[in-house]
C-alpha positions as CSV (number, residue, x, y, z in Angstrom):
1,M,0.0,0.0,0.0
2,V,1.2,3.5,-0.9
3,D,0.2,6.7,0.8
4,F,-0.1,9.6,-1.7
5,L,0.2,13.3,-1.0
6,M,-2.5,15.2,-3.0
7,D,-0.9,17.9,-5.1
8,T,-3.3,20.1,-7.1
9,G,-0.3,21.7,-8.8
10,S,1.0,18.5,-10.3
11,D,-0.2,17.4,-13.8
12,I,0.8,13.8,-13.2
13,T,0.8,11.2,-10.5
14,R,4.4,10.4,-9.3
15,L,5.8,7.6,-7.3
16,G,8.7,8.5,-5.0
17,M,11.7,6.3,-4.8
18,P,10.9,5.0,-1.3
19,D,7.5,3.7,-2.4
20,A,9.0,2.3,-5.6
21,K,11.5,0.3,-3.4
22,K,8.7,-0.8,-1.1
23,L,6.7,-2.1,-4.1
24,K,9.9,-3.8,-5.4
25,I,9.9,-2.0,-8.7
26,D,13.2,-2.6,-10.5
27,Y,13.5,0.8,-12.0
28,A,16.9,0.0,-13.4
29,K,15.1,-2.0,-16.1
30,L,12.7,0.8,-17.0
31,P,13.4,3.5,-19.7
32,D,14.9,6.8,-18.6
33,G,12.3,9.6,-18.7
34,G,14.7,12.5,-18.5
35,I,14.6,15.3,-15.9
36,V,11.6,16.4,-13.9
37,S,11.5,19.8,-12.4
38,G,9.3,21.3,-9.7
39,V,10.1,18.5,-7.2
40,G,12.3,20.6,-4.9
41,T,15.2,20.6,-7.3
42,A,15.4,18.9,-10.7
43,S,15.9,15.2,-10.5
44,S,15.9,12.1,-12.8
45,K,12.7,10.3,-13.5
46,I,11.5,7.1,-15.1
47,V,8.2,7.0,-17.0
48,V,6.1,3.9,-16.9
49,N,3.5,3.7,-19.6
50,P,0.7,2.6,-19.2
51,I,0.0,1.6,-15.6
52,E,-3.0,0.5,-13.5
53,L,-3.5,1.7,-9.9
54,T,-5.6,-0.5,-7.7
55,F,-7.9,1.0,-5.1
56,L,-9.9,-0.8,-2.4
57,T,-13.4,0.5,-2.1
58,E,-15.3,1.0,1.2
59,L,-17.1,-2.3,0.6
60,N,-13.7,-4.0,0.1
61,Y,-14.1,-4.3,-3.7
62,V,-11.1,-3.9,-5.9
63,H,-11.2,-1.0,-8.4
64,Q,-8.5,-0.5,-11.1
65,E,-7.8,2.8,-12.7
66,R,-5.7,2.8,-15.9
67,L,-3.4,5.7,-16.4
68,R,-1.5,6.7,-19.5
69,G,1.6,6.9,-17.5
70,I,3.2,7.5,-14.1
71,S,6.6,8.9,-13.2
72,I,9.0,7.4,-10.7
73,V,11.2,10.1,-9.3
74,L,14.6,9.0,-8.3
75,K,14.6,11.0,-5.1
76,E,13.6,10.6,-1.5
77,I,10.3,12.3,-1.9
78,P,6.7,11.3,-1.1
79,S,4.5,9.9,-3.8
80,V,2.1,12.4,-5.2
81,L,-1.5,12.0,-6.5
82,G,-1.7,14.5,-9.4
83,R,-4.5,16.1,-11.4
84,D,-4.6,13.1,-13.8
85,I,-6.4,11.2,-11.1
86,M,-8.0,14.0,-9.2
87,Q,-9.9,15.4,-12.2
88,T,-11.6,12.0,-12.6
89,Y,-13.0,11.7,-9.1
90,R,-14.8,13.7,-6.5
91,F,-13.2,13.7,-3.1
92,V,-15.3,13.4,0.0
93,M,-13.6,14.0,3.4
94,E,-15.5,12.2,6.1
95,D,-13.2,13.4,8.9
96,R,-9.6,14.4,9.4
97,H,-8.4,10.9,8.7
98,H,-10.7,9.5,6.0
99,L,-10.8,10.8,2.4
100,Y,-12.8,8.9,-0.2
101,L,-12.8,9.1,-4.0
102,E,-16.1,8.9,-5.8
103,R,-17.1,8.9,-9.4
């Protein structure tokens, strides 16, 4: 499981290096995506196209969302949920600790 920081200023969803390691993604085998800026300072990134994110619903059903791509930033930063996901869903905040995505 990955915790994402919601970033309304980010066009794309990014996976930070700590979470990529936790998910055992071998990013050495993935193509180089160049340099990404706006993440503190510029850093290298790897682009994975396409990808599916899996969400667990409140009724414990599995829902998969297909994205055209995601960036893995080779830096010790948190993973970020970008506008590519946020524009698809409505967010409902039940309390300070529970945020839900709805279509």
